[in-house]
N, C-alpha and C positions, 0 to 999 in steps of 0.2 A: 336187760336191754340197755346198752349204753352207746350203740352205734346206729347210724341211719344212713341209708343210701338216698341221695338227692338226685332225682331224674329231672333234669331241667330242659324244658321247652322242646322235647322230642315230639313235635306237633305237626299236624298236616299243613299248617301255614307255610312252612319252609318249602314243602314239596310243590306248592303252587307257584313258586317263583322260578323264572327261567334259569337262574344261577344254580338251582338245585343240581343240575346235571354236572356241575363243576365241583360238587361236594368233595371234601377231603376224605370222607368216610361213608361211601354208599351202603356199607354193612352196619351202620350204627344201630339200627333196630335190633339186629341179631345180637350184637355185642352188649347192648343195654339189657336185653332179655336174659342173657347169661348172668349179668351182674344181679339182676332182680331175682332170678332163681336161687343164686348163691345167698343173697341177703335173706330171703325167706327161709331157706334151709337152715341158716345160722340163727334165726330168730331175731334178725335185725329189722328195724322199722324201714319201710320204703315210703318216701315222700315224693309225690308227683307235683311238678310245678309247670304251669302253663303261662305263656306271655300273651297279654291282651292289650289292645290299643283301641278302646271304644270310640266310635264316631269318626274314625279315620277313613273308613271305606276301603281299606286295603286288606291284605290277607290276615292281618292280626286283629281286625275288627270282628268281634264275636258275632255280629249280625250276619256275616258272610259264611259262617258255619265251619271255618277251618281251625278254630281254636279248640282242638281236640287231639288226643294222643294218636300217633300213627299206629294203625293196626299192625300186628295183633296185640300191642301193648294194652294192658287193662289192669286197673287197680283191683286188688282184692279187698274184701270187707275189712274195715278198720285202717286202711292205708289212706292218709290224708291227700287230698287234691287241692292245691292252692293255686290261685290265679294272681299274677303280679302285673304291675304296670310300670315297674322300674327295671333297670338292667339286672340288678342283683335280686336274689330271692327273699331278702329280708325286709327291705325298706317299706314296701307296700303290702306286706302280708303279716300274719301272726306267727311266722316260722320260728323266730327266736323263742317266743313264749311256748310254742308247741314242743320244741326240743328240750328246753330247760325244765318244763314241768314233768317230762318223762325221764329226766336224768341223763339225757344223751349228751356225750362230750366229744364223740368222734363222728366225723362226717366223711362220706365218700361221695365225690362229685362226678357226674357224667352229664352229657347232653349236648345241646346246641345253643349258642355258638361258642367254640373254644375260647376265643379271646374276649368275648363280650360277656354274655350272661353267666357262663360257667366260671371264667377267670374272676370276674367281679364278685361273684358269690363266694368263691374260695377266699379272696382277699378279705371281704367283710367278715366271713366266718372266723378266719384267723384272728382278726382284730377283736372279735367278740369272745375269744378264748377257746374256740373249738379246735380240736386236732383234725386237720384236713388231709385227706388223701384225694389226689386228682388223677382220675383214670384217663390218661391222655388219649389212648386209642379207643375210648368209648365217648369221645367228643367229636364234633364235626364243625368244620368252618368252610368258608368260601373265599375265592380270591378277592382282594381288596384293591379298589382303584385308588390311584393317587388323588390327593385332594383337589388338584387342578384339572382332573380329567373331565371331559364334557359329559353331561347327563344324557341318559337315554340310549346308551350304546348297547349293542348286542353282546351276548356272552362271548361270541367269537372275537369281537373287537376288544373286549376287556382282556381276554386271555392272550391276544396277540400283542398287547401293549407292553413294552419292556419295563414300564414304570409300575405295572400292576404287581402287588405283593402276592406271591404264590402261597398256596396252603401249607406247603412244607416249611416255608420260612415262618409262617404264622405259628404253626405248632412248635417249632424250635424256640421261637421267641417266648411263647407262653411257658414252656418248660424252664427256660433260663430265668424268667421273671419270678416264677413261683417256687422253684426248688430251693430248699434251704432257707426260705424266707416265709412263705405263706402256706406251703403244702409239701407233702411228699408225693412224688410222681410215681405212679404205678401203672401196670398194664392189666388188661382183662385176664390174660393168662395167669399172671401172678395172683390176682385176687380170687380167681376161681379154682386155683390149685393145679392148673395145667403145667405150670413151671414153678420151681421153688423161688421164694423171695430171697434175694441176696441182701443181707443187712448193710445199711449205709454206715460208713466209717468203721 
């Protein structure tokens, strides 16, 4: 076993936010499930990561009960479940030690959010010497307001604002930022054998 699938923050917390209905990928649980099934069939390690912000009182505060995987996702025996408090999955967990002690050198990254915890994890993993595959259509993100936008707006107001960065642009930017530098970009279909992988270069 030298490969691991990292499932990052596919947790109930996000579904408790109004912006969830503007998600780039409402089918993310199904897509992640397909990756998990493939990893298990191939004998690869599946690592589950959750994001926690204790004491904040919001949806990421474990006291509120939402820091848990979205059903029906469920770890099998022997699959690590890590809880982080940083954007990337390494800084506040023992993930690097867990992977290196098992001889894992290749990581497949999926989860929420595309440009935040997933992309940041991919960048750090690459810096640590791992070979990273980023499954772009098994990640999800949400529209991003301009830094000068007023707080407390409704989802409809956010979406109607021409200065809001849409999810398609976020996904494109992440692909451009990672490809050829920090990760290889792949799709669920490519990794599950539904379509052939075309060699790069």
